[in-house]
KEZA-920598 format. One record per residue: residue number from 0; x, y, z of N, C-alpha, C, O, CB in turn. Coordinates in steps of 0.1 Angstrom, whole numbers. Atoms other than C-alpha are relative to their C-alpha. Glycine has a CB too. Layout:
# KEZA-920598
+-----+-------+-------+-------+-------+-------+-------+-------+-------+-------+-------+-------+-------+-------+-------+-------+
:  nr :   n_X :   n_Y :   n_Z :  ca_X :  ca_Y :  ca_Z :   c_X :   c_Y :   c_Z :   o_X :   o_Y :   o_Z :  cb_X :  cb_Y :  cb_Z :
+-----+-------+-------+-------+-------+-------+-------+-------+-------+-------+-------+-------+-------+-------+-------+-------+
: NUM :     X :     Y :     Z :     X :     Y :     Z :     X :     Y :     Z :     X :     Y :     Z :     X :     Y :     Z :
...
+-----+-------+-------+-------+-------+-------+-------+-------+-------+-------+-------+-------+-------+-------+-------+-------+
***
This chain:
# KEZA-920598
+-----+-------+-------+-------+-------+-------+-------+-------+-------+-------+-------+-------+-------+-------+-------+-------+
:  nr :   n_X :   n_Y :   n_Z :  ca_X :  ca_Y :  ca_Z :   c_X :   c_Y :   c_Z :   o_X :   o_Y :   o_Z :  cb_X :  cb_Y :  cb_Z :
+-----+-------+-------+-------+-------+-------+-------+-------+-------+-------+-------+-------+-------+-------+-------+-------+
:   0 :    13 :    -2 :   -11 :  -221 :   -70 :  -625 :    -8 :   -11 :     5 :   -11 :   -21 :    -1 :    -9 :     8 :    -5 :
:   1 :     9 :    10 :   -11 :  -240 :   -89 :  -601 :   -11 :    -6 :    -6 :   -20 :     2 :   -10 :    -5 :     7 :    14 :
:   2 :    11 :     4 :     6 :  -263 :  -111 :  -614 :   -10 :    -9 :    12 :    -4 :   -19 :    18 :     4 :    -8 :   -13 :
:   3 :     5 :     4 :    -7 :  -291 :  -121 :  -591 :    -4 :   -16 :    -2 :   -14 :   -17 :   -10 :    -7 :     9 :     2 :
:   4 :     6 :     9 :     7 :  -297 :  -158 :  -595 :     4 :   -11 :    14 :    11 :    -7 :    23 :     7 :    -3 :   -17 :
:   5 :     4 :     9 :    -9 :  -301 :  -189 :  -571 :    16 :    -3 :     9 :    16 :    -8 :    20 :    -8 :   -15 :    -8 :
:   6 :   -13 :     1 :    -3 :  -261 :  -189 :  -567 :     2 :    11 :    10 :    10 :    10 :    20 :     8 :     1 :   -12 :
:   7 :     0 :   -15 :    -8 :  -265 :  -152 :  -551 :    -7 :    -4 :    15 :    -4 :    -2 :    27 :   -11 :    15 :   -10 :
:   8 :     9 :     4 :   -18 :  -288 :  -164 :  -522 :     9 :   -14 :     6 :    13 :   -15 :    17 :   -22 :    -7 :    -3 :
:   9 :   -13 :     9 :    -7 :  -264 :  -197 :  -520 :    12 :    11 :    10 :    15 :     8 :    21 :    11 :    -9 :   -17 :
:  10 :   -13 :    -4 :    -1 :  -235 :  -174 :  -514 :   -10 :     7 :    13 :    -6 :     4 :    25 :     9 :     9 :   -12 :
:  11 :     4 :    -7 :   -12 :  -259 :  -153 :  -491 :    -5 :    -9 :    10 :    -6 :    -5 :    22 :   -10 :     9 :    -3 :
:  12 :     3 :    10 :   -14 :  -270 :  -184 :  -469 :    14 :    -9 :     6 :    13 :   -17 :    16 :   -14 :   -12 :    -5 :
:  13 :    -9 :     7 :    -4 :  -235 :  -197 :  -467 :     9 :    11 :     8 :    18 :     6 :    15 :     6 :    -7 :   -12 :
:  14 :    -6 :   -11 :    -7 :  -221 :  -160 :  -454 :    -8 :    -5 :    10 :    -3 :   -13 :    17 :     0 :    15 :    -5 :
:  15 :     1 :    -5 :   -13 :  -248 :  -157 :  -427 :     1 :    -9 :     9 :     0 :    -6 :    21 :   -11 :     7 :     0 :
:  16 :    -2 :    13 :   -10 :  -243 :  -196 :  -414 :    16 :     2 :     2 :    21 :    -4 :    12 :    -5 :   -18 :    -8 :
:  17 :   -13 :     0 :    -4 :  -207 :  -187 :  -414 :    -5 :    15 :     7 :    -7 :     5 :    13 :    13 :    -2 :   -14 :
:  18 :     5 :    -6 :    -8 :  -220 :  -155 :  -395 :     0 :    -3 :    13 :     8 :    -1 :    22 :    -8 :     1 :    -3 :
:  19 :     3 :     9 :   -13 :  -236 :  -175 :  -372 :     8 :    -6 :     5 :    11 :    -2 :    16 :    -8 :   -10 :    -1 :
:  20 :    -9 :    11 :    -6 :  -212 :  -203 :  -366 :    16 :    13 :     6 :    23 :    12 :    17 :     5 :   -16 :   -17 :
:  21 :   -11 :    -7 :    -7 :  -184 :  -175 :  -362 :    -5 :     6 :    14 :     2 :     5 :    24 :     7 :    11 :    -8 :
:  22 :     3 :   -10 :   -14 :  -204 :  -152 :  -336 :    -4 :   -12 :    12 :    -5 :    -9 :    24 :   -16 :    14 :    -3 :
:  23 :     5 :     8 :   -15 :  -215 :  -187 :  -315 :    15 :    -7 :     2 :    17 :   -10 :    13 :   -16 :   -14 :    -2 :
:  24 :   -12 :     8 :    -5 :  -180 :  -204 :  -316 :    12 :     7 :     2 :    21 :     3 :    10 :     3 :   -11 :    -9 :
:  25 :   -11 :    -5 :    -3 :  -157 :  -177 :  -319 :     2 :    16 :     6 :    12 :    21 :    10 :     6 :    -1 :   -11 :
:  26 :    -5 :   -12 :    -1 :  -164 :  -144 :  -312 :    -5 :     4 :    15 :    -2 :    14 :    21 :    -4 :     9 :   -14 :
:  27 :    10 :     0 :   -11 :  -191 :  -152 :  -281 :    15 :    -3 :    10 :    19 :     3 :    20 :   -15 :   -14 :    -1 :
:  28 :    -7 :     5 :   -15 :  -163 :  -170 :  -262 :    15 :     5 :    -1 :    24 :     0 :     7 :    -1 :   -20 :     3 :
:  29 :   -11 :    -8 :    -3 :  -133 :  -147 :  -271 :    -6 :    13 :     7 :    -1 :    19 :    17 :     8 :     2 :   -13 :
:  30 :     5 :   -12 :   -10 :  -154 :  -118 :  -259 :    -5 :    -3 :    15 :    -3 :     6 :    23 :   -14 :     8 :    -6 :
:  31 :     2 :     3 :   -10 :  -168 :  -139 :  -225 :    16 :    -1 :     7 :    17 :     3 :    18 :    -9 :   -11 :    -1 :
:  32 :   -10 :    -3 :    -9 :  -128 :  -144 :  -216 :     4 :     9 :    -1 :     8 :    11 :    10 :     9 :    -6 :     0 :
:  33 :    -2 :   -17 :     1 :  -120 :  -108 :  -227 :    -9 :     7 :    14 :    -6 :    15 :    22 :    -7 :     9 :   -19 :
:  34 :     7 :    -9 :   -13 :  -148 :   -99 :  -201 :     5 :    -6 :    13 :     5 :     0 :    24 :   -19 :    -1 :     1 :
:  35 :    -7 :     4 :   -13 :  -132 :  -124 :  -177 :     9 :     6 :     5 :     7 :    13 :    15 :     5 :   -12 :     0 :
:  36 :   -13 :    -5 :     4 :   -99 :  -113 :  -181 :    -4 :    15 :     8 :     0 :    17 :    20 :     3 :     0 :   -20 :
:  37 :     1 :   -13 :    -1 :  -111 :   -76 :  -177 :    -8 :     1 :    12 :    -7 :    12 :    17 :    -5 :     7 :   -11 :
:  38 :     2 :     3 :   -17 :  -129 :   -86 :  -140 :    11 :    -2 :     6 :    15 :     5 :    16 :    -8 :   -13 :     4 :
:  39 :   -12 :     5 :   -11 :  -100 :  -103 :  -129 :    10 :    11 :     5 :    15 :    13 :    16 :     9 :   -13 :    -6 :
:  40 :   -12 :    -5 :    -2 :   -76 :   -78 :  -137 :   -10 :    15 :    10 :    -2 :    24 :    14 :    12 :     3 :   -17 :
:  41 :     3 :   -11 :    -2 :  -102 :   -51 :  -121 :     1 :    -6 :    13 :     2 :     2 :    22 :   -11 :     7 :    -6 :
:  42 :     0 :     6 :   -14 :  -102 :   -76 :   -89 :    15 :     2 :     4 :    17 :     4 :    16 :    -5 :   -16 :     1 :
:  43 :   -10 :     3 :    -2 :   -67 :   -78 :   -90 :     5 :    17 :     3 :    10 :    20 :    14 :     6 :    -9 :   -12 :
:  44 :    -2 :   -13 :    -1 :   -63 :   -40 :   -95 :    -7 :     5 :    19 :    -1 :    11 :    28 :    -9 :     8 :   -15 :
:  45 :     4 :    -5 :   -17 :   -87 :   -36 :   -59 :     9 :    -1 :     5 :    16 :     8 :     7 :    -9 :    -5 :     9 :
:  46 :    -6 :    11 :    -9 :   -68 :   -60 :   -42 :    12 :     8 :     2 :    14 :    12 :    13 :     2 :   -17 :    -5 :
:  47 :    -8 :    -4 :    -1 :   -38 :   -44 :   -52 :     2 :    15 :     4 :    13 :    20 :     5 :     3 :    -3 :    -7 :
:  48 :    -1 :   -11 :    -6 :   -49 :   -10 :   -38 :    -3 :     1 :    19 :     0 :     9 :    27 :   -10 :     6 :    -9 :
:  49 :    -1 :     3 :   -11 :   -60 :   -26 :    -8 :    13 :    -1 :    11 :    17 :     4 :    21 :    -5 :    -7 :    -1 :
:  50 :   -19 :     6 :    -8 :   -24 :   -42 :     2 :     9 :    11 :    -3 :    19 :    12 :     4 :    10 :   -16 :    -9 :
:  51 :    -8 :   -14 :    -2 :    -9 :    -7 :   -10 :    -4 :     8 :    12 :     5 :    14 :    18 :    -2 :     8 :   -11 :
:  52 :     4 :    -6 :   -10 :   -32 :     8 :    16 :     3 :    -7 :    12 :     3 :     1 :    21 :   -12 :     2 :     0 :
:  53 :    -7 :     5 :    -8 :   -18 :   -19 :    40 :     8 :     4 :     5 :    10 :     7 :    17 :     3 :    -7 :    -2 :
:  54 :   -17 :     3 :     1 :    16 :   -16 :    32 :     5 :    14 :     9 :    14 :    16 :    18 :     6 :     1 :   -20 :
:  55 :    -4 :   -13 :    -2 :    12 :    22 :    36 :    -5 :     5 :    14 :    -5 :    17 :    18 :    -7 :     8 :   -12 :
:  56 :     3 :    -3 :   -16 :    -1 :    18 :    75 :     5 :    -6 :     7 :     4 :    -5 :    19 :   -11 :     0 :     5 :
:  57 :   -10 :     6 :   -13 :    24 :    -6 :    82 :    11 :     1 :     1 :    18 :    -3 :    10 :     1 :   -13 :     2 :
:  58 :   -13 :   -12 :     2 :    51 :    16 :    70 :    -4 :    10 :    11 :     4 :    10 :    21 :     1 :    10 :   -18 :
:  59 :     1 :    -6 :   -10 :    36 :    40 :    92 :     3 :    -2 :    12 :    10 :     4 :    20 :    -7 :     2 :     0 :
:  60 :    -1 :     9 :   -15 :    30 :    19 :   121 :    19 :     1 :     3 :    24 :     7 :    12 :    -8 :   -22 :    -3 :
:  61 :   -13 :     6 :     0 :    69 :     8 :   116 :     7 :    13 :     3 :    15 :    13 :    13 :     5 :   -10 :   -14 :
:  62 :    -3 :   -11 :    -2 :    79 :    45 :   113 :    -2 :     6 :    12 :     5 :    16 :    14 :    -4 :     6 :    -7 :
:  63 :     9 :    -7 :   -12 :    59 :    56 :   146 :     5 :   -10 :    12 :     6 :    -6 :    24 :   -20 :     1 :    -2 :
:  64 :    -7 :     7 :   -11 :    74 :    29 :   165 :    14 :    -1 :     1 :    19 :    -6 :    11 :    -3 :   -12 :    -1 :
:  65 :   -16 :    -3 :     4 :   112 :    38 :   151 :     0 :     6 :    11 :     6 :     3 :    21 :     6 :     8 :   -14 :
:  66 :    -1 :   -16 :    -5 :   105 :    72 :   164 :     0 :    -3 :    14 :     8 :     4 :    20 :   -13 :    11 :    -4 :
:  67 :     4 :     1 :   -12 :    92 :    58 :   197 :     8 :    -6 :     9 :     9 :    -4 :    21 :   -11 :    -4 :     0 :
:  68 :   -12 :     8 :    -4 :   121 :    35 :   202 :     9 :     8 :     0 :    14 :     8 :    11 :     3 :   -10 :    -7 :
:  69 :    -7 :   -11 :    -1 :   145 :    64 :   193 :    -3 :    10 :    14 :     1 :     8 :    25 :    -3 :     6 :   -13 :
:  70 :     8 :    -5 :   -12 :   128 :    84 :   215 :     3 :    -6 :    16 :     7 :     2 :    24 :   -14 :    -4 :    -3 :
:  71 :     4 :     4 :   -11 :   124 :    63 :   244 :    21 :    -8 :     5 :    27 :    -9 :    16 :   -17 :   -13 :    -3 :
:  72 :   -15 :     1 :     3 :   166 :    52 :   232 :    11 :    11 :     8 :    21 :    10 :    14 :     2 :     2 :   -17 :
:  73 :    -3 :    -9 :    -5 :   171 :    83 :   240 :     1 :     9 :    11 :     8 :    19 :    14 :    -1 :     1 :    -4 :
:  74 :     2 :    -9 :   -13 :   157 :    94 :   270 :    11 :   -12 :    12 :    19 :    -7 :    20 :   -23 :     1 :     4 :
:  75 :   -12 :     7 :    -5 :   177 :    61 :   286 :    15 :     3 :     3 :    22 :     0 :    12 :     0 :    -9 :    -7 :
:  76 :   -12 :    -3 :     2 :   207 :    75 :   273 :     1 :     8 :     8 :    11 :     8 :    16 :     3 :     3 :   -11 :
:  77 :    -3 :   -11 :    -4 :   202 :   105 :   287 :    -2 :    -1 :    15 :     5 :     7 :    22 :    -6 :    10 :    -7 :
:  78 :    -3 :     5 :   -16 :   193 :    90 :   324 :    12 :    -8 :     5 :    13 :    -9 :    17 :    -9 :    -9 :     4 :
:  79 :    -9 :    13 :    -3 :   221 :    65 :   324 :    14 :    17 :    -4 :    23 :    18 :     5 :    -3 :   -21 :   -15 :
:  80 :    -7 :    -9 :    -7 :   243 :    98 :   319 :    -1 :     7 :    11 :     8 :     9 :    18 :     2 :     5 :    -4 :
:  81 :     3 :   -10 :   -11 :   227 :   121 :   342 :     4 :   -14 :    14 :     9 :   -10 :    25 :   -21 :     7 :    -2 :
:  82 :    -5 :     9 :   -11 :   232 :    87 :   366 :    16 :    -4 :     1 :    21 :   -11 :    10 :    -8 :   -12 :     0 :
:  83 :   -17 :     2 :     5 :   269 :    85 :   354 :     9 :    12 :     7 :    18 :     9 :    15 :     2 :     3 :   -19 :
:  84 :    -5 :    -9 :    -6 :   277 :   121 :   362 :    -3 :    -2 :    21 :     5 :    -4 :    31 :    -8 :    13 :    -8 :
:  85 :     2 :     3 :   -16 :   259 :   116 :   398 :     7 :    -7 :     7 :     9 :    -4 :    19 :   -10 :    -4 :     3 :
:  86 :   -10 :    10 :    -7 :   281 :    86 :   406 :    12 :     4 :     3 :    18 :     2 :    14 :     3 :   -11 :    -8 :
:  87 :   -16 :   -10 :     4 :   314 :   108 :   392 :     1 :     6 :    10 :    11 :     4 :    18 :     1 :    11 :   -12 :
:  88 :     1 :   -10 :   -10 :   304 :   133 :   414 :     1 :    -3 :    16 :     8 :     4 :    24 :   -13 :     5 :    -2 :
:  89 :     0 :     6 :    -8 :   297 :   110 :   442 :    15 :    -3 :     7 :    21 :     0 :    17 :    -6 :    -9 :    -5 :
:  90 :   -18 :     3 :    -5 :   333 :    94 :   441 :    10 :    12 :     0 :    19 :    13 :     9 :     8 :   -10 :   -14 :
:  91 :    -5 :   -12 :    -2 :   346 :   127 :   434 :     3 :     5 :    11 :    13 :     6 :    17 :    -6 :     8 :    -5 :
:  92 :    -2 :    -6 :   -18 :   334 :   141 :   468 :     2 :   -11 :     9 :     6 :    -8 :    21 :   -15 :     8 :     8 :
:  93 :   -12 :     4 :   -15 :   346 :   113 :   488 :    16 :    -7 :    -2 :    22 :   -12 :     7 :    -9 :   -14 :    10 :
:  94 :    -9 :    -7 :     2 :   376 :   114 :   471 :     8 :     8 :     6 :    20 :     7 :    11 :    -3 :     3 :    -6 :
:  95 :    -8 :   -16 :    -8 :   381 :   150 :   485 :    -2 :    -1 :    13 :     5 :     6 :    20 :    -7 :    16 :    -4 :
:  96 :     1 :     2 :   -15 :   370 :   140 :   517 :     8 :   -11 :     7 :     8 :   -11 :    19 :   -12 :    -3 :     2 :
:  97 :   -13 :     8 :    -6 :   397 :   112 :   521 :    13 :     7 :    -2 :    23 :     4 :     5 :     2 :   -13 :    -7 :
:  98 :   -10 :    -6 :     5 :   420 :   135 :   503 :    -1 :    11 :    13 :    10 :    15 :    17 :    -2 :     5 :   -16 :
:  99 :    -1 :   -12 :   -11 :   410 :   163 :   532 :     4 :   -10 :    12 :    13 :    -5 :    20 :   -16 :     9 :     2 :
: 100 :    -3 :     5 :   -12 :   413 :   138 :   559 :    13 :    -4 :     1 :    20 :     3 :     9 :    -6 :   -10 :     2 :
: 101 :   -12 :    -1 :     2 :   445 :   123 :   550 :    11 :    13 :    -2 :    23 :    10 :     2 :    -2 :    -6 :    -9 :
: 102 :    -6 :   -10 :    -2 :   459 :   159 :   544 :    -1 :     8 :    14 :     8 :    15 :    17 :    -3 :     7 :   -11 :
: 103 :     1 :    -2 :    -9 :   446 :   168 :   577 :    12 :   -13 :    10 :    20 :    -9 :    19 :   -14 :     2 :     0 :
: 104 :   -10 :    12 :    -2 :   467 :   135 :   587 :    11 :     4 :     2 :    16 :     4 :    13 :     3 :    -8 :    -9 :
: 105 :   -14 :    -3 :     4 :   497 :   147 :   576 :     1 :    11 :     0 :    11 :    14 :    -6 :     6 :    -4 :   -11 :
: 106 :    -7 :   -11 :    -4 :   497 :   180 :   586 :     4 :    -2 :    15 :    14 :     1 :    22 :    -9 :    12 :    -3 :
: 107 :    -4 :     4 :   -20 :   489 :   168 :   624 :    16 :    -7 :     2 :    24 :    -5 :    11 :   -13 :   -17 :     7 :
: 108 :   -17 :    10 :    -8 :   522 :   144 :   621 :    11 :    10 :    -8 :    23 :     7 :    -7 :     4 :   -23 :    -7 :
: 109 :   -13 :    -8 :     1 :   543 :   174 :   603 :     1 :    10 :    13 :    11 :    16 :    16 :    -1 :    10 :   -15 :
: 110 :    -4 :   -12 :   -10 :   534 :   196 :   633 :     8 :    -9 :    11 :    18 :    -5 :    17 :   -16 :     9 :     7 :
: 111 :    -3 :     7 :   -12 :   539 :   166 :   659 :    18 :    -2 :    -2 :    26 :    -1 :     8 :   -12 :   -17 :     1 :
: 112 :   -13 :     2 :     0 :   577 :   158 :   643 :     6 :    13 :     1 :    16 :    15 :     7 :     4 :    -7 :   -10 :
: 113 :    -5 :   -16 :    -3 :   581 :   198 :   640 :    -5 :     4 :    16 :    -8 :    15 :    17 :    -9 :    13 :   -13 :
: 114 :     1 :     1 :   -18 :   575 :   199 :   678 :     7 :    -6 :     5 :    15 :     0 :    13 :   -11 :    -5 :     7 :
: 115 :   -12 :     9 :    -7 :   596 :   168 :   686 :    11 :     4 :    -6 :    21 :     2 :     2 :    -1 :   -16 :    -3 :
: 116 :   -14 :    -3 :     5 :   625 :   182 :   662 :     4 :    14 :     8 :    15 :    17 :    13 :    -1 :     3 :   -18 :
: 117 :    -4 :   -15 :    -9 :   621 :   219 :   679 :     5 :    -7 :    17 :    16 :    -6 :    23 :   -21 :    14 :     3 :
: 118 :    -3 :     1 :   -12 :   620 :   205 :   712 :    13 :    -9 :     2 :    19 :    -8 :    13 :   -12 :    -3 :     6 :
: 119 :   -12 :     3 :     1 :   650 :   182 :   703 :    13 :    10 :    -4 :    25 :     9 :    -2 :    -2 :   -10 :    -8 :
: 120 :   -11 :   -12 :     7 :   668 :   214 :   687 :    -2 :     9 :    15 :     9 :    13 :    19 :    -6 :    11 :   -21 :
: 121 :    -2 :    -9 :    -8 :   663 :   234 :   714 :     7 :   -10 :    15 :    15 :    -4 :    22 :   -14 :     9 :     2 :
: 122 :    -8 :     9 :   -12 :   676 :   206 :   743 :    13 :    -1 :    -6 :    22 :    -1 :     2 :    -7 :   -17 :     4 :
: 123 :   -15 :     0 :     5 :   707 :   203 :   719 :     6 :    14 :    -1 :    17 :    16 :     3 :     1 :    -7 :   -14 :
: 124 :    -3 :   -10 :    -6 :   707 :   238 :   717 :     3 :     7 :     9 :     9 :    17 :     7 :    -2 :     4 :    -2 :
: 125 :   -12 :    -5 :   -12 :   716 :   245 :   751 :     5 :   -12 :     4 :     2 :   -15 :    15 :    -6 :     9 :    16 :
: 126 :   -12 :     4 :    -6 :   739 :   218 :   755 :    12 :     4 :   -11 :    24 :     1 :    -8 :    -1 :   -16 :     4 :
: 127 :    -8 :    -5 :     7 :   755 :   235 :   725 :     6 :    15 :     5 :    16 :    23 :     3 :    -6 :    -1 :   -12 :
: 128 :    -3 :   -16 :    -5 :   752 :   267 :   741 :    10 :     1 :    15 :    16 :    11 :    18 :   -18 :     9 :     3 :
: 129 :    -6 :    -1 :   -10 :   766 :   256 :   772 :    17 :    -6 :    -3 :    26 :    -4 :     6 :    -9 :    -7 :     8 :
: 130 :   -16 :     3 :     3 :   800 :   240 :   754 :    -1 :    10 :    -6 :    10 :     8 :   -10 :     6 :   -12 :    -7 :
: 131 :    -6 :   -10 :     8 :   802 :   271 :   735 :     3 :     8 :    13 :    15 :    13 :    12 :    -9 :     6 :   -12 :
: 132 :    -5 :   -10 :    -9 :   803 :   292 :   768 :     9 :    -2 :     7 :    16 :     8 :    12 :    -8 :     4 :     6 :
: 133 :    -9 :     3 :    -3 :   824 :   269 :   782 :    10 :     2 :    -4 :    19 :     4 :     5 :    -1 :    -7 :     1 :
: 134 :   -11 :     2 :     8 :   851 :   271 :   753 :    -1 :    19 :     3 :     7 :    23 :    12 :    -2 :   -10 :   -19 :
: 135 :     0 :   -12 :    -4 :   844 :   308 :   757 :     4 :     8 :    14 :    10 :    18 :    14 :   -11 :     2 :    -2 :
: 136 :    -4 :    -3 :   -13 :   850 :   314 :   793 :    11 :    -6 :     2 :    19 :    -2 :    10 :    -8 :    -3 :     9 :
: 137 :   -15 :     4 :    -3 :   878 :   291 :   789 :    -4 :   -11 :    10 :     3 :   -10 :    21 :    12 :    14 :     7 :
: 138 :     0 :    10 :   -12 :   866 :   263 :   812 :     3 :   -12 :   -11 :     4 :   -11 :   -24 :   -16 :     0 :    11 :
: 139 :     2 :    11 :     6 :   867 :   228 :   803 :   -13 :    -9 :     5 :   -15 :   -20 :     0 :    12 :    -7 :     2 :
+-----+-------+-------+-------+-------+-------+-------+-------+-------+-------+-------+-------+-------+-------+-------+-------+
***
């Protein structure tokens, strides 16, 4: 059984002093540190959220810029292909025109050579026919 005497009050006083000292020098500083840590964590969490939002915005801007770059590159390639096709058609047209001129000149040259050969053959044919007639008739 518990005896209530002067030692009980002494133990009670010791207990209250100990509770006061523990509260003042141990629990309050620890609680203050826990509160500070919680505040820092909350601030860091908010800062992280802000930074995540900024990163998302930057990513969107980057993707938009990348898409615009791809689009402009596609347009440039398309224009370059059109220019190349136009240049190709121009070169082919020029080559065809030159070919037509050369074919025309070749045809004219062939006609001239044919006409000259025909005239020479007519002259030679006339001479050969005279020789044949003279041999057929018997003249020298």
